[in-house]
N, C-alpha and C positions, 0 to 999 in steps of 0.2 A: 878230248876223253881219254883219258891214261888211268892206269894201274900204279901203282908202287908196291914193288917189294925190297923189304928191307931184311937181308940177313948176311953174317959175316961169314956164309960158306957160302962159297961160288956153288958147288955140286946144287947146293937145296933151291939156290937162286935160277939154276937150269931148270931144275923139276919143275917146281911152281909154274915155272914161264912155259914148259911144256904142255902141263894140265892146263894151265887158263888158257892156251890157244885154240884149246880145242873147244871151249863153250862159252867164247866171248867174239862179238864182231872183229874184221878180221881190220878194220880201221882203226881200232882201238889200239892205242901205243902203252907200253908195258916200259916200266923206267924200273931197271935193279940197281940196288945198291949193297954193296958189303961194309959201308962206313955209316953206322946209322945218325950220325949228325948230319952229312950230306943228305941222308935221306929225310931226315925231318925238315932241315931246309927247303928242300925241293917240292916237299907235301905243303908246308905253311905259303909258298909262294904260288904255287897251281892249282889248290885243291881238288886234289886226284877225286875220281869216282870210287876207287877203295883202295884202300892198304892194308898189305898183310906184311906181318912184321915178327920175328921169332923174338921168343924171352931172352935167352942168353947171348947176350953181345958185348963185346968190349965199350968201356966209355959210356954208353946209354944202353940198358937194358928195354927190354920191352915195353914192361908199367911205365919207365921214366917217359919212353918215347910216346905212348899212348897219352898221358898227363899232359905231354906238352902241347900234342897235337889237337886236343880237347879245350883247351884254352882257346884255339882258336876256330873249331868248328864243333859244332852241335853234335850230337850223337845222331841224329836221322839225318844228317846234311853229308858227312861224310863215313862209310861205313868201313870198319877194322875188323880186319882178321886176325888172334894172336894165335901163333905157331907156338907147342909146348909139348913137352915130353909126357907120355900117357899116365904117368908117377906123381906129376904134379898138379896135383889138385889144388893146393895151396895159393900157386902161382894162378891158375885160371880162376878162382874166386876173387883175386887182387885185379887180374885184369878184365874181369868185367866191373867191378868197383871202379878202376880208373876211366871207363869208357871203351871197352872192347863191345862190339856188339855179338862176336862169339868168338870160337877158337877153333885150332884145329890141333889134333894131336900126332905126334911124331912116333910111327915113321908114316907118310902120309898115305892114306888110301883114297885112289880114286873116285870110289864109290861115295865117300863122305866128302870127299872134297867137292865134288861138282855138287848136289843138293846145296851146300852150306854156302857156294860162291854164287850160284845163281839166287838164292835168298839176299844175300847181300845187293848184288845187281839189281833185282827188283824193288829191293827200298829204295835205293840210289835212284832209278828211274822214275818211282814214286814223288818221291821228293824234289826231283828236277820238274818235273810234269806241275807240280803245287806250285813250286817258286814261280813259274812260266804264267800260269793262272793266276795267282795273286797279282804280278806284276801286269799282266792283260786288264784285270779286273782294277788296280790302282791308276793305269793309264787310261781307260773308260772312265772313271768316276771322274778324274781330272778333266776329262774333255768335258763332260757333260755339266761339271761345276763352273769351268770355263764359260760355255755356252750360257748358264743360268745369270753368270757376272755382266758378261756383253748385252742379254736382255733387260737385266734390271737398269744397266747403265742407257743402253737405249730408253729405257720408258723414262729416266730420270732427266734426260738429254731432250724429250719430245716434250715432257710436263714444262722444262725450265724455259723452252722455246715458245710454248705458249702463252706462257707469263710475260716475256721478253716481248712478243709483238704489242701489249696493251702497256707496256712499261716503257718510259724515256729512256730508262737504261739501256745502256747496248747490250750485247754480246760479250763485247772484250771486258765489260766490267764482271761478267761472272767469271770468265776464265783468270783475270786477275785476283779476286778475292779469292776464288777457291785454291790457286796456288799459294797466293800470301797463307790461307789456312794452314794447309800441309805443310808451309816452312815452320809455321809456329810450333804444330803437331810435333815437329820432328826435333826443334829444339825442344822441347820440353821432355824428350826423351821417348818419346812413344813408339809402339812397334809398328813395324812396315804395315803391316795389315791396316791397323787404325789409320795411319795417314793416308794411305790408298783407297780408304772407304771414304775420308771424310772429303779426298779431291772430288771425288764422285758425287758424294751427298750435297755437297755445300753449295753449289748450283741453284739447290730449290729452296734457297732462303727466303725467298720471296715469292713463292709459286701462288701463295694467298692472295697475291695482288688481282687475281682473276677476278674476285670478289669485289673489287673495289670501285665503283660506279666511274665511268672514265672523265665527268665532267670534275672529279678531285683528284684522281689519277694524273691526270694531264694538265691538272690548273697550272697556268706559268709564275702566279704570283702565290703570296703567304698563303695558307691554309687557315680558316676560321675554327675558332674552338670546335665547333660541331662537326666540320670538317675531319678536322684532325682525329677525332674519336673515332670516327669513320675509317679513317687511313689505318688506324692502329689495329684495326680488326684484322688485319691480312696474315696478322703473327697467329691468330687463333686458327683462320679458316684454312692458312697454309697446314698446321698442323692436322686437323681435322682430315682433310684431303688425304693427307699421308699416311694417319696413324691407324693401326690394326695390320700392319702389314706384317708377314712372316721374316720377310726380308731384312737382315741386319742394317742393309744399305738403307733401305727406304725408313725402316725405323730411327736410325739415326738424322734423314733427312728430317725426319718429321721434329725430330728433338731439337733441330739446328730451327728450322720453322718459327717453331714457338718460344724460344729464349735467345735469340739472337739480339733483340730486341731490351732484354732484361739489362740491369744497369749493377754493377757492384755492389753500390750502397743500397740498393733497394728500392730507385725512382724509376726504374722501366718500367716497361710494358711487355704483355699483358696482365703480368700476374703480381708484380713487382718483387719478385724474386729477389734475393739480395746473394753474396759473397759465393761460397762453396756450393750454396745450396743451387746455384743456379749449374745448368751440366756443362761439362767440361767444353763439349762441342758449341755449346751458344757464347762462352766467354772466348773461344777462340774466333769465331766467326765475329763477334764484335768488334773484335779490333781491326782483322782483314777489311769487313765491309767499310765501316767507318772512313777508314783510312783511304780506300780506294771510291767512297762518295765524297769524299773532300777535295781530293786530287783530281775527279774526274768532271769536263763542263756538262752542264745540261741543258735543258732550255731556258731554267729558271735561274739557272747562276752560271758566273765562270769558275774554270777550275781553281783551285786553290792551289799556290806555289807549294813547295815541299817543305819550307821552313817552319810557315803558316801552318801546316798541316802535323806536320812534327811536334809542334808546341803544342798545338791542341791535345795530340794524344798523350803527353806528359803533362797537360793541366787537369786530365781525365784521370789520371792514374789512384787506382783506390776510390773513386768515385762512380765514373763511368764502367773503367775497365780493369780487371783484374791485372793485377800487377806482375804476375808472373808471366802471364799472356804477352803482356805490354813489353816486358825485358825480353823475350824470349824471339818477338817481333823483330826489334830493334839488334840482337845479337846477329841476326840473319841480314844486317841492311843492305849487302851488297848484293845479294840474291832477292831481295824486294826491288832491288833497280833495274836488276836485269829482267825481272820477270814483266815490270812497269815498261820498261822497252817494248822487248817482245810483244806482249797485248798491246800494242797502244791503238787507241782509237782510229779509226778510219777516218 
């Protein structure tokens, strides 16, 4: 806590300092400057609680000093008192326009000095309290927001695990495809909030399989056309489970569940949406999910080697997959391989 006094006349500094010591807390520092540029440099670096500045000074007059200080501190943040001669009315007007909060007239009168300084001190105290209150409020909002996000993530994780118990796909598949999805989003230039939300929402892509009968979901052989029709309903079921939430994360998860089996040429399901009409998250997850499904072993198939899987993805460019999402995926190929190694099936 500090007050800056800027006046090129040493006796004035001594007088103002003596008057201040009678009314301010003992622990408050008073810094005196006869060189206005030194006073300005210190004030810009320290954020003083009050500045008292004379008008008539060499190199930098009081109004110029105030203008420079106000470029850094708004009116309510750092109070400034301008000291002028009683006859300098025009200077006082200019000082107020420049950003002074109030002014003192020479010769200084203690009965005028005390209430004006106390008023400025009260202004600074109010600003400091309000700033601290705002900081505390922002911290509390951030804490509660983080708690809400963590609860949403827990909800999504538990729903994903519920689907996982009924699906021959492993938990490692969910980890891999969600991290692949975030890689694609990052390569497409999406912002960090979108990428993080996608990482959390992508594991919900197959939650609708909780509504698929076991004899179809767990069938080791090829599905009949009728069984395939039933299997394909999981996209709509997943959307219906998640739809209507006020949470942006679960809204994204619902969009992914509905659209991750759509194809770029319109031949996918459940709605046959095509091209850019398919939401971006659906187009991203389609690449990530298919790649991991191809390269993972299942009870009904062996894992494909990487070359064969990559060839199929390229073959589906512009038909099954959005070319931009596919290019983004391969642009991060080294990271893809690291994720694949990190989250291997046990």
